[in-house]
C-alpha positions as CSV (number, residue, x, y, z in Angstrom):
1,M,-19.0,25.9,-20.0
2,D,-16.3,26.0,-22.5
3,E,-13.7,23.3,-23.4
4,T,-11.3,24.4,-20.7
5,D,-13.9,24.0,-18.0
6,Y,-14.8,20.5,-19.3
7,A,-11.1,19.5,-19.4
8,N,-10.6,20.8,-15.8
9,D,-13.6,19.0,-14.6
10,L,-12.4,15.8,-16.2
11,A,-8.9,16.2,-14.8
12,M,-10.4,16.7,-11.3
13,R,-12.6,13.7,-11.5
14,T,-9.8,11.5,-12.8
15,T,-7.5,12.7,-10.1
16,E,-10.1,12.1,-7.4
17,L,-10.8,8.6,-8.7
18,A,-7.1,7.7,-8.7
19,I,-6.7,9.0,-5.2
20,R,-9.7,7.0,-4.0
21,E,-8.3,3.8,-5.6
22,Q,-4.9,4.3,-3.9
23,R,-6.6,4.9,-0.5
24,E,-8.5,1.7,-0.9
25,K,-5.4,-0.2,-1.7
26,A,-3.5,1.3,1.2
27,A,-6.3,0.3,3.5
28,Q,-5.7,-3.3,2.6
29,I,-2.1,-3.3,3.7
30,P,-1.8,-5.4,6.8
31,A,-0.6,-3.8,10.0
32,G,2.8,-4.7,11.2
33,K,4.7,-4.6,14.4
34,P,8.4,-4.5,15.3
35,G,10.2,-7.6,16.5
36,E,12.3,-10.6,15.5
37,C,11.4,-12.4,12.4
38,D,10.0,-16.0,13.0
39,F,11.8,-17.1,9.8
40,C,15.3,-15.6,9.8
41,G,15.5,-14.4,13.4
42,K,16.6,-10.9,12.4
43,W,15.1,-7.8,14.0
44,S,12.7,-5.8,11.8
45,G,10.8,-2.7,12.3
46,R,7.8,-4.2,10.7
47,L,6.7,-7.8,10.9
48,V,3.5,-9.1,9.2
49,D,2.3,-12.4,10.7
50,G,5.8,-12.8,12.2
51,A,7.7,-12.4,9.0
52,C,10.0,-9.5,7.8
53,A,9.7,-8.1,4.3
54,P,12.7,-10.1,2.9
55,C,11.2,-13.4,4.2
56,R,7.8,-12.5,3.0
57,D,9.3,-12.0,-0.5
58,R,11.6,-15.1,-0.2
59,Y,8.8,-17.5,0.9
60,H,6.0,-15.8,-1.2
61,L,4.0,-14.9,1.9
62,K,1.4,-12.2,1.9
């Protein structure tokens, strides 16, 4: 193997690791459902534990 092969292998491993880490983070995103927010009463396409994204931010909810 020459330096180019080593560099390509390193780049591929680094990319695969980054993709795996992002997939693990994405798997931890809670599922949401559409409906009216329990906090502000506005309709949202994605509620998590009854709260829309602005209310989750405003009230520091997860």
